[in-house]
C-alpha positions as CSV (number, residue, x, y, z in Angstrom):
1,M,-18.5,26.0,-72.1
2,T,-20.4,27.0,-75.2
3,N,-19.8,25.5,-78.7
4,K,-18.3,28.8,-79.8
5,E,-15.8,28.8,-76.9
6,L,-14.9,25.2,-77.6
7,G,-14.4,26.0,-81.3
8,E,-12.1,28.9,-80.4
9,I,-10.0,26.7,-78.0
10,G,-9.8,24.0,-80.7
11,E,-8.7,26.6,-83.3
12,E,-6.0,27.9,-80.9
13,L,-4.7,24.4,-80.3
14,A,-4.7,23.7,-84.0
15,A,-2.9,27.0,-84.8
16,N,-0.2,26.2,-82.2
17,Y,0.2,22.7,-83.5
18,L,0.7,24.0,-87.1
19,M,3.2,26.7,-86.1
20,H,5.2,24.1,-84.2
21,S,5.1,21.9,-87.2
22,G,6.7,24.5,-89.5
23,Y,3.6,26.1,-91.0
24,R,3.4,29.9,-91.2
25,L,-0.1,31.1,-90.3
26,L,-1.5,33.7,-92.7
27,H,-5.1,34.0,-91.5
28,R,-7.5,32.6,-88.9
29,N,-11.3,32.7,-89.4
30,W,-10.9,34.3,-92.8
31,R,-14.3,35.4,-94.2
32,L,-15.5,36.8,-97.5
33,K,-19.0,37.9,-98.5
34,G,-21.2,35.1,-99.5
35,G,-20.5,32.9,-96.5
36,C,-17.0,31.8,-97.4
37,E,-15.1,31.0,-94.2
38,I,-11.8,29.2,-93.6
39,D,-10.7,28.3,-90.1
40,I,-6.9,28.6,-90.7
41,V,-4.9,29.5,-93.8
42,A,-1.3,28.5,-93.5
43,F,1.8,28.3,-95.7
44,K,4.3,25.4,-95.9
45,D,6.5,23.9,-98.5
46,N,5.6,26.5,-101.1
47,A,1.9,25.6,-100.8
48,L,-1.2,27.1,-99.2
49,H,-3.0,25.0,-96.7
50,F,-6.7,25.6,-95.9
51,V,-7.4,23.9,-92.7
52,E,-10.9,23.0,-91.3
53,V,-10.8,22.4,-87.5
54,K,-13.4,20.4,-85.7
55,T,-13.4,20.1,-81.9
56,R,-15.4,17.8,-79.6
57,T,-15.4,17.1,-75.9
58,T,-16.3,13.4,-76.3
59,T,-14.9,10.4,-78.0
60,F,-18.4,9.2,-78.8
61,A,-18.0,10.5,-82.3
62,D,-14.7,11.3,-84.1
63,P,-14.7,15.1,-84.8
64,L,-13.3,14.4,-88.3
65,Q,-16.6,12.7,-89.2
66,A,-18.0,16.3,-89.4
67,V,-15.7,17.0,-92.3
68,N,-17.8,15.5,-95.1
69,M,-17.7,16.1,-98.9
70,E,-20.1,19.1,-98.6
71,K,-17.8,20.8,-96.1
72,I,-14.7,20.0,-98.2
73,R,-16.4,21.6,-101.3
74,H,-17.3,24.6,-99.2
75,V,-13.7,25.0,-98.1
76,G,-12.5,24.5,-101.6
77,R,-14.8,27.3,-102.9
78,A,-13.6,29.6,-100.1
79,A,-10.0,28.7,-101.0
80,L,-10.5,29.7,-104.6
81,Q,-12.0,33.0,-103.4
82,Y,-9.0,33.5,-101.1
83,K,-6.5,32.8,-103.8
84,R,-8.3,35.2,-106.2
85,F,-8.6,37.9,-103.5
86,Y,-4.8,37.8,-102.8
87,G,-3.6,36.9,-106.3
88,Y,-1.9,33.7,-105.1
89,T,-1.0,30.9,-107.5
90,Y,0.5,28.5,-105.0
91,D,-0.5,24.8,-104.9
92,T,-3.5,24.3,-102.6
93,H,-4.1,21.7,-99.9
94,I,-7.3,21.3,-97.9
95,D,-6.4,19.8,-94.6
96,A,-8.5,18.9,-91.5
97,I,-7.7,18.8,-87.9
98,G,-9.8,16.9,-85.4
99,I,-9.5,17.5,-81.7
100,V,-11.0,15.7,-78.8
101,F,-10.7,18.2,-75.9
102,R,-10.8,17.3,-72.3
103,S,-8.7,20.2,-70.9
104,E,-6.0,22.5,-72.2
105,T,-3.4,20.0,-71.3
106,D,-5.3,16.8,-72.1
107,Y,-6.5,16.6,-75.7
108,D,-6.0,14.4,-78.8
109,L,-5.2,16.2,-82.1
110,H,-5.2,14.5,-85.5
111,L,-4.2,16.2,-88.8
112,I,-5.4,14.8,-92.1
113,P,-3.4,16.4,-94.9
114,D,-5.2,16.7,-98.2
115,V,-8.4,15.5,-96.6
116,H,-10.3,15.2,-100.0
117,N,-7.7,12.6,-101.1
118,N,-7.5,10.8,-97.8
119,M,-11.1,10.4,-96.7
120,T,-11.3,6.7,-97.4
121,D,-8.9,6.1,-94.5
122,Y,-11.5,7.6,-92.2
123,G,-14.6,5.9,-93.4
124,Y,-15.6,8.2,-96.3
125,S,-15.4,7.9,-100.0
126,S,-14.4,10.9,-102.1
127,R,-16.1,9.4,-105.1
128,R,-19.6,10.4,-106.0
129,K,-22.2,7.7,-106.6
130,K,-23.2,7.2,-110.2
131,K,-26.8,8.1,-111.0
132,S,-28.7,5.2,-112.6
C-alpha cells in the first residue's frame, strides 16, 4: 500500500467517524491556489471544523506527532482562505485526527478538538519560545 492510498483510507475512516459523531461534511481535500489544502471541512454546533488527518500503520510513532505548530499554522491560513472564499463568518476550530491503521476493521482513531489549544496534552507546547 502506498502512502497516498493509506492517506485516502485514513481520510475515509475519519470522514465516517465525523459523520457518525454528528458533523456535516462540507468538503474533503479542499484546495486553493497557493498550496492551501484542508483534509476535511465539517460543520457542527454552528462552527466550522478544519480537520487534519494523519494515518500510520505502526504504533512506533503517534500519527498526531506529525501535527506540529507549522502544520497548524498552515491549516489556519487555509481555513482563512476557505472562509473568505465562501463568505463564512462561523466560529473556527482546527481539529486533528490520528489513525493507527492495521486493517479496515482494526484501527485506532483519536480526535483532538481545537488542536492548537490542546497540544500540551500530547507533548507539544503551543507557546513560542522567547528570543533572547
